[in-house]
C-alpha positions, -999 to 999 in steps of 0.1 A, spaced: 429 -344 611 399 -321 616 420 -291 608 431 -306 574 396 -315 565 384 -280 573 412 -266 552 403 -287 522 366 -278 525 376 -241 528 398 -244 496 370 -262 478 344 -235 487 370 -208 478 376 -224 444 338 -226 437 334 -190 447 363 -180 424 348 -198 395 314 -181 401 332 -147 403 349 -154 370 316 -164 354 299 -133 367 327 -110 354 326 -127 320 288 -123 318 291 -85 328 318 -80 301 296 -95 275 266 -75 286 288 -43 286 299 -50 251 264 -55 239 251 -23 256 280 -1 243 276 -15 208 238 -8 209 241 27 222 273 36 204 268 70 188 280 74 152 299 105 161 321 113 190 304 144 203 268 154 211 267 183 186 278 160 158 250 136 167 224 164 168 237 177 135 234 142 119 199 138 132 189 172 118 203 162 84 183 130 85 152 149 95 155 174 67 160 145 42 128 128 55 109 161 53 120 164 16 110 128 9 76 135 26 71 166 4 79 145 -27 54 119 -17 27 145 -11 34 159 -46 32 125 -61 0 117 -43 -16 150 -55 -5 141 -91 -18 106 -90 -51 116 -73 -57 141 -102 -49 114 -128 -72 90 -110 -101 114 -110 -97 118 -148 -95 81 -155 -124 59 -164 -131 42 -131 -168 34 -134 -174 7 -160 -204 -14 -168 -212 -39 -196 -247 -52 -204 -252 -79 -230 -287 -82 -246 -306 -95 -277 -323 -66 -295 -340 -88 -322 -359 -120 -316 -349 -136 -349 -312 -135 -341 -301 -159 -314 -279 -152 -285 -269 -120 -266 -245 -108 -292 -252 -71 -287 -238 -51 -258 -237 -17 -242 -205 -5 -225 -207 26 -202 -174 41 -189 -173 72 -167 -147 90 -147 -152 104 -111 -169 135 -125 -194 112 -144 -180 122 -177 -172 95 -203 -191 76 -230 -215 49 -238 -205 24 -266 -234 4 -281 -229 -26 -304 -259 -40 -322 -255 -74 -338 -278 -81 -368 -279 -107 -396 -267 -80 -421 -237 -70 -399 -228 -52 -368 -235 -15 -359 -215 4 -333 -226 37 -318 -208 60 -293 -226 86 -272 -207 111 -251 -217 116 -214 -209 148 -195 -216 151 -158 -240 121 -160 -261 135 -189 -262 133 -227 -280 152 -254 -286 119 -273 -316 96 -270 -307 65 -249 -321 30 -253 -334 11 -223 -301 -9 -221 -280 23 -224 -300 40 -196 -295 9 -174 -258 9 -180 -255 46 -174 -276 44 -141 -254 15 -130 -222 36 -135 -237 67 -118 -246 46 -87 -210 33 -84 -188 51 -58 
């Protein structure tokens, strides 16, 4: 009786060990498939892989060169664009109500641009434009125009 009981326990332990071994083998097969899929080279030999990497590197170098050229072009355009702008509204005449008159100063990064002045009066509206070159003008500026110009010159 004891021999039969030992035999059945031995078969039970052997079955459990077999199932564990099958589970471990199945887990290793899945892990192996994942690893080989992840590290699978796109070409069969090492020289082909190096050649493919060199092609990709050259393409990336060309793309980087194109981006640098585009950046240089857009930086030049940006320096020439009017990127310092200021508007001041004011009332030049006490008899006309409201701040209907204004001064618009617009400069580029070299402090070159213009000042646009609009004076609203009962008889109509007058508009004046004064050129600005490197932060200076040859025209007489009003107080509001000087304030607008100084504000633009102080912008970064």
